N, C-alpha and C positions, 0 to 999 in steps of 0.2 A: 503493499500500500504506500510505499515511500514515494513513488512518482506522483500520486494524487496529493499527498501531504505537501510535497515541494511545490506542486502547481498552485495549491490553495494559499501557500505562503506568499504568493506574488500579489495577493490582495492586501490593501492597506488595513491594518488592525488585526490581521491574522498571523501570528507568529507560530512557532513550533507547537506550543501547547494548544492553542486554539485550533489550528489546522488538524492536529492529531486527534483532538476531541471530536471534531466534526466527522472525520473519517472513521474513527473507531465506533461512534454511535450510529452513523448512517450507512456505512459500508459502501457498496457500489451505487453511485448516484444514477447510473443508467437505468436502474430499475423503475425510476419515476419517469413517466411518459411526458410530463409537462411540469414546468416549474411550480405551477399552482398546487400540484399534488405534494411536492416537497414542502411548500409553504404550509399546507394543511397538516402534513406529518409532524412538522416542527411546532405547530400550534400558533403560528403568526398570522392567521386569518381572522377577520372580525366575525363575531357571533351574529346571528340573525334571528330576529323575531318577526314572523310574518303571519298575518291572518287575512285571507281574502286578497284584496288589492293593496293592503298596507304592508310595507316592508321597512323594518327598522334594523339598522346595524348597531351592534353594541361593542363591547370590549373584545380583545383577542380571546380565542377559545381556550388557550393554555392546555389543550388536550394532548398535545404531542410531546416530544422529547424535551424535557426541561433543561437538560445539560446543554444541548445544542442551542436552545433558545437563549439561555444566559450568555453563552460565548458570542452569539451573533449580536446580541444587544450591546455587549461590551465592545465588540468590534465597531458597531455603528457609531459610537461616540467619536471615533477617529475621523469621521467625515465632516466634522464641524469646521475643520480647517480647509483652506483652498487646496485644490489638487496640485500635487507636486511629487516628484520622485526624490525621496530622501536617500541618503547614502546607504542606510541599512536596507531599504527597499530595493535599491539597485543591486545590492549584493545578493539579496534573496531571489531576484529575477534572473540572475546570470545562469545561463545554461538552459533556460526554459524556452520552449518553442515560441516563435513569433506570434502565433495565434493566441497563446495563453497570455503573453505580455499585453497584446492588444485588448483582450477582454478585461484584464486588470486595469488598464488605463481608461477604458470606457467606463468601467465601474466607478473609478475615482472621479472622473469628470461628472458623470450623471448624479452620483450620490452626494458629492459636495455641493453641487448646484441645487439639488432637491433639498438638502439640509438648510441651505441659505434661504430658499424660497419659503419653506414651511416656517422657518424661524421668523422671517419677516412678516408672515401672516399672523403671528402670535400663537402658534400651536404650542401647547405645553411640551416641555423638553422630553419627558418620558414617552409621551405619545409619538413625538417626532422620531425618537430613536427606534421605536418599534417599527414605524413606517420605513425607516431607512434599513433596518435589519431584514424586513420582509423583502425589500428590493434586492438586498445583498444576497439573499437566498437564490434569486434568479440568476445572478452572476456565478454563484457557486455551482449551481446546476449546469450552467453552460460550460464551465471548466470541466465538471465531471463528465460531460458528454464527450470531451475531447481526450481525456486521460483515463485509461483503464487502470484500476487499482492493482490488478494482478500483472500489469505489463512489466 
């Protein structure tokens, strides 16, 4: 599973412990057909109360894997800063395929921008980080599609 752990470490906020936790808890990410399935498995989707034509969304479900959810929310705090490649992140990205580095850079651009927009709207910081973590799961899924853990 080392190739997948190394690939996940190209993302901002995920170091060896965080990436190892995600891979150990989730295993092969290719078993999820769509990122929404992975988001639901981790418990980062909003709950829903619906009757007839009314539909209300509530807090996150928290029905999924709590260890991964905690690691993702902690990683999401790192996107409050503008996108950039720090020296430590450059070292973690060395030797990774170009497609993985591109996904990690797109994640940094999108999530830092989204954090800034949600913060400017006045969204509470805890809710904001959960939203960022939910989107981070999509990028993790995309990396997991390209890297086989048994490779």
